[in-house]
C-alpha positions in Angstrom: 30.2 -44.6 29.9 26.7 -43.7 31.3 26.0 -45.1 34.9 24.9 -48.4 35.4 22.5 -47.4 38.1 21.1 -43.9 38.6 18.3 -42.6 40.6 17.0 -39.1 41.0 14.5 -37.7 43.7 13.0 -41.3 44.5 10.0 -40.8 46.7 8.0 -43.9 48.2 5.3 -43.9 50.6 3.6 -46.5 52.4 0.5 -44.8 53.9 1.7 -42.1 56.2 5.2 -43.7 56.3 7.9 -42.1 54.1 10.1 -45.0 53.1 12.0 -42.8 50.5 12.3 -39.2 50.7 14.0 -37.9 47.7 16.8 -40.4 47.0 19.7 -39.8 44.7 22.3 -42.5 43.9 24.4 -43.6 41.0 26.8 -46.3 40.3 29.2 -46.8 37.4 29.9 -49.9 35.7 32.2 -52.4 37.1 32.1 -51.5 40.9 30.3 -52.0 44.1 28.1 -49.4 45.4 27.5 -49.8 49.2 24.0 -48.6 50.4 24.5 -48.2 54.1 21.9 -47.5 56.9 20.2 -49.0 59.8 17.0 -51.0 59.8 14.1 -48.9 58.4 16.5 -46.5 56.6 14.8 -47.1 53.3 17.6 -49.5 51.9 15.2 -52.3 50.9 12.7 -50.1 49.5 15.2 -48.3 47.2 16.4 -51.9 46.0 12.8 -53.0 45.2 12.0 -49.9 43.2 15.4 -50.4 41.3 14.7 -53.8 40.6 10.9 -53.1 39.4 9.3 -54.7 42.2 7.9 -51.3 43.5 6.7 -48.2 41.3 8.1 -45.0 43.0 5.6 -42.2 44.0 8.0 -39.6 42.5 11.4 -39.2 41.0 12.8 -41.7 38.5 15.5 -44.4 38.0 17.5 -46.0 35.2 19.5 -49.3 35.0 21.6 -49.2 32.2 19.8 -46.5 30.6 16.7 -48.1 31.0 13.9 -46.4 32.9 12.6 -48.8 35.7 9.0 -48.0 35.4 8.5 -47.5 31.6 11.0 -50.3 30.7 10.5 -52.7 33.5 10.3 -55.8 31.3 13.6 -55.1 29.9 15.3 -54.1 33.1 14.5 -57.3 34.6 16.4 -59.1 31.9 19.5 -57.1 32.8 19.5 -57.7 36.7 20.0 -60.3 39.2 18.6 -60.0 42.8 19.3 -61.8 46.1 17.3 -60.6 48.9 17.8 -60.8 52.9 16.4 -64.6 52.8 17.4 -67.6 50.7 14.5 -68.0 47.9 15.8 -71.1 46.4 13.3 -74.4 46.4 14.0 -76.5 49.3 12.6 -79.6 47.4 15.0 -79.5 44.5 18.7 -80.1 44.5 21.1 -77.4 44.0 21.8 -77.9 40.4 17.9 -78.5 39.7 17.3 -75.0 41.3 20.0 -73.3 38.9 18.8 -75.2 35.7 15.3 -74.2 36.5 16.0 -70.4 37.1 18.3 -70.6 33.8 15.2 -72.1 31.8 13.0 -69.5 33.2 15.5 -66.7 31.9 15.2 -68.3 28.5 18.5 -70.4 28.5 18.4 -73.5 26.3 18.4 -76.6 28.4 22.1 -77.5 27.6 23.2 -73.9 28.3 21.4 -73.7 31.5 23.0 -77.0 32.8 26.5 -75.6 31.6 26.0 -72.4 33.5 24.7 -74.1 36.5 27.7 -76.5 36.7 30.1 -73.4 36.2 28.4 -71.5 39.3 28.1 -74.6 41.3 32.0 -75.0 40.9 32.6 -71.4 41.3 30.4 -71.2 44.8 31.9 -74.5 46.1 28.8 -76.3 45.8 29.6 -79.1 43.2 30.0 -82.0 45.7 26.4 -81.1 47.0 24.9 -80.2 43.8 22.7 -83.6 43.9 21.5 -82.9 47.4 18.0 -81.4 48.0 18.3 -77.9 49.4 16.4 -78.9 52.3 19.6 -80.7 53.9 21.8 -77.7 53.0 23.3 -75.5 55.8 22.5 -71.6 56.2 25.6 -70.8 54.2 25.3 -73.2 51.7 21.9 -71.9 50.8 23.3 -68.3 50.9 25.9 -69.3 48.3 23.3 -71.1 46.3 21.1 -68.0 46.3 24.2 -65.9 45.2 24.9 -68.2 42.6 21.2 -68.1 41.4 21.3 -64.1 40.8 24.3 -64.8 38.3 22.8 -67.4 36.2 22.2 -65.2 33.2 25.2 -63.2 33.7 23.3 -59.9 34.7 24.8 -56.5 34.0 23.6 -55.3 37.5 23.3 -57.4 40.6 21.3 -56.3 43.7 22.4 -57.9 46.8 20.1 -57.0 50.2 21.9 -57.7 52.9 23.4 -60.8 51.6 25.3 -61.9 54.6 22.3 -61.7 57.1 22.6 -64.8 59.4 26.0 -65.8 58.3 28.8 -66.5 60.8 32.0 -64.3 60.5 33.8 -67.1 58.3 31.0 -67.7 56.0 30.6 -64.0 55.8 34.3 -63.5 54.6 33.6 -66.1 52.2 30.5 -64.5 50.7 32.8 -61.3 50.7 35.2 -63.0 48.2 32.3 -64.2 46.0 30.7 -60.8 46.1 34.1 -59.1 44.8 34.2 -61.8 42.1 30.9 -60.5 40.6 32.5 -57.4 39.1 35.1 -59.5 37.5 33.4 -59.3 34.3 32.5 -55.8 34.3 29.2 -56.2 36.3 27.9 -53.6 38.8 27.0 -54.8 42.5 24.6 -52.7 44.6 25.0 -54.0 48.1 22.8 -53.1 51.1 24.2 -53.7 54.5 24.1 -52.8 58.1 27.6 -54.0 58.7 30.2 -51.2 58.6 33.1 -53.5 58.0 31.1 -55.2 54.9 30.9 -51.9 53.3 34.4 -50.9 54.1 35.7 -54.2 52.6 33.7 -54.4 49.6 32.5 -51.1 48.2 34.2 -48.6 45.9 31.7 -45.7 47.0 29.0 -45.7 49.5 25.7 -43.8 49.9 24.7 -43.5 53.6 20.9 -43.4 53.9 19.0 -42.6 57.0 15.1 -42.1 57.5 14.7 -42.5 53.7 17.3 -39.7 52.9 20.7 -39.7 51.6 22.9 -38.0 54.4 26.4 -38.4 52.6 28.0 -40.1 49.7 31.7 -40.8 48.8 34.7 -43.4 48.8 35.1 -45.1 52.2 38.2 -43.1 52.7 36.3 -39.8 51.7 33.6 -40.5 54.3 36.0 -41.5 57.1 37.4 -38.0 56.8 33.9 -36.6 57.8 34.5 -38.0 61.3 37.7 -35.8 61.6 41.2 -36.3 61.4 43.5 -39.6 62.0 44.2 -41.2 65.1 47.9 -42.2 66.2 47.6 -45.5 68.3 50.7 -46.6 70.4 50.8 -49.7 72.7 54.3 -49.8 74.5 56.1 -53.2 75.1 56.3 -52.4 78.8 52.9 -51.0 80.0 55.1 -49.4 83.0 56.0 -46.6 80.3 52.7 -45.7 79.4 53.1 -42.1 81.1 56.4 -41.5 79.0 54.3 -42.3 75.9 51.5 -40.2 76.8 53.9 -37.2 77.2 55.3 -38.2 73.6 51.8 -38.1 72.3 50.7 -35.0 73.9 53.8 -33.1 72.7 53.8 -34.3 69.2 49.9 -33.9 68.5 49.0 -30.9 71.0 46.1 -33.3 72.3 45.8 -35.2 75.4 46.5 -38.7 74.7 43.5 -41.3 75.9 43.9 -44.7 77.2 40.8 -46.9 75.9 42.4 -49.9 77.4 45.4 -50.4 80.3 48.0 -50.8 77.9 47.4 -48.6 74.9 47.1 -44.8 74.2 45.4 -43.0 71.3 45.7 -39.4 70.2 43.9 -37.4 67.6 45.8 -35.6 64.8 44.3 -32.4 63.2 43.8 -31.9 59.8 46.5 -33.5 57.2 49.2 -33.4 59.9 49.1 -37.2 60.3 52.3 -38.3 58.7 54.5 -35.7 60.1 53.1 -36.7 63.5 53.5 -40.3 63.1 56.9 -39.9 62.0 57.8 -37.4 65.1 56.3 -40.0 67.3 58.5 -42.8 66.0 61.8 -40.4 66.5 60.9 -39.3 69.8 59.9 -43.0 71.2 63.2 -44.3 69.7 64.9 -41.5 71.3 63.6 -42.3 74.7 64.4 -46.2 73.9 60.7 -47.0 74.3 59.7 -50.2 72.2 56.3 -50.8 71.0 54.1 -53.8 70.0 51.6 -51.3 67.9 52.1 -48.1 66.5 49.6 -46.8 63.7 48.0 -44.0 62.2 44.5 -44.4 61.4 41.3 -43.1 59.8 38.0 -43.2 61.7 35.9 -46.5 61.2 32.9 -46.2 59.2 30.9 -46.9 62.5 32.4 -43.5 63.9 31.5 -41.9 60.5 27.8 -43.1 60.8 27.7 -42.0 64.4 29.0 -38.6 63.5 26.3 -38.2 60.7 23.3 -39.5 62.4 24.0 -39.7 66.2 23.2 -43.2 66.4 24.9 -46.5 65.2 23.6 -48.6 62.4 22.4 -51.3 64.8 20.4 -49.2 66.9 16.5 -50.3 67.2 14.6 -48.8 64.4 11.3 -49.6 62.9 11.3 -52.0 60.1 10.7 -50.7 56.6 7.1 -50.9 55.3 8.0 -52.8 52.2 
C-alpha cells in the first residue's frame, strides 16, 4: 500500500529564514511517525504544509495519494489536526463543541451527536459533557481537543506537540489515547520535543534540525547511532563497587564509570552486549556479589539527539516563523 504521508524536498521560507530546507518524510498507513526536534527545527511548519495551511515554496507532499496543494480541499476531508494549544470554544459545552465540529464536517445532526457521545466516553469526558469548556482543566481541554480531531474518523491525524503543558500523569493518559488512534488503521504524525514521548509512541522517527532531516529510522535503529549498548550494575553492598568495577573492566575491556555513588556503567562494543551481560552475571555470581540492578540498554533518544546535533532538544532556539 502507498504511504499515507509522503513529502519530498519540502522548502518553506519566511523572509530570510528557511524553515524547511529540503525535507523528505514518509509514513505508512496504520502507524505513528514521530517528527522529533527542538523548538525552531521546522516541525510545526512541516505539519502546516502537510495539513494544507501553508503552501511550500518548493518540493511536494501527498496525503493518501492526494497533493496537498492541488487537492487541498480533498486532503482536508481526510485529516484531523490538533495544534499545540487547545482550539475548542470555551463558551460551548464539551458536547456542543464536538457536535458543532461534526456538523461543520457535514455529518448529519444525529450522526454528529452519536459520534460526539462516543468520543466523550472514549476520552473520559462523559460526566463533564454538559459543562462549558471554560470550566475545564487544561488536561480536560487537551482531551477534548484530541477528541475533536477524530470526529470525522480521519485517515491521517496530525498532532503538533499534543502534550505541551500537561503534567506527567496527564501526558501518560494522552499517550494512551494517541495509541488508540491507530486502532482502526489511521495514521498519526506526531511532533514532539519529548524524547520519551517519541520512544513510547512512534513506530518510526524522523529527526529534524534547522529545517533539515538529519536522521530517520525506528527508535531502536536511531539508538544505535549513538554507539553500542551499556551495562549497568548496582551492587546490593555499595562497599563492593571496586570489585564490580574490576568485573566490568575485564568483561568489556573499558573503564567502568560511576554516575552515582552506588552504581557503575560500562559501554559494550558492537554487538557484544548479550555475551558481555552473560559473562558479567557469571563473574558476579562466582564472586558472590548480589545486585539490586543489572541491565543492558541501548542509548536513550536524548543521547541520540545529542550525538546527531551536539545539543539537546530543550536547548533554547529561535521559534519557528510560522
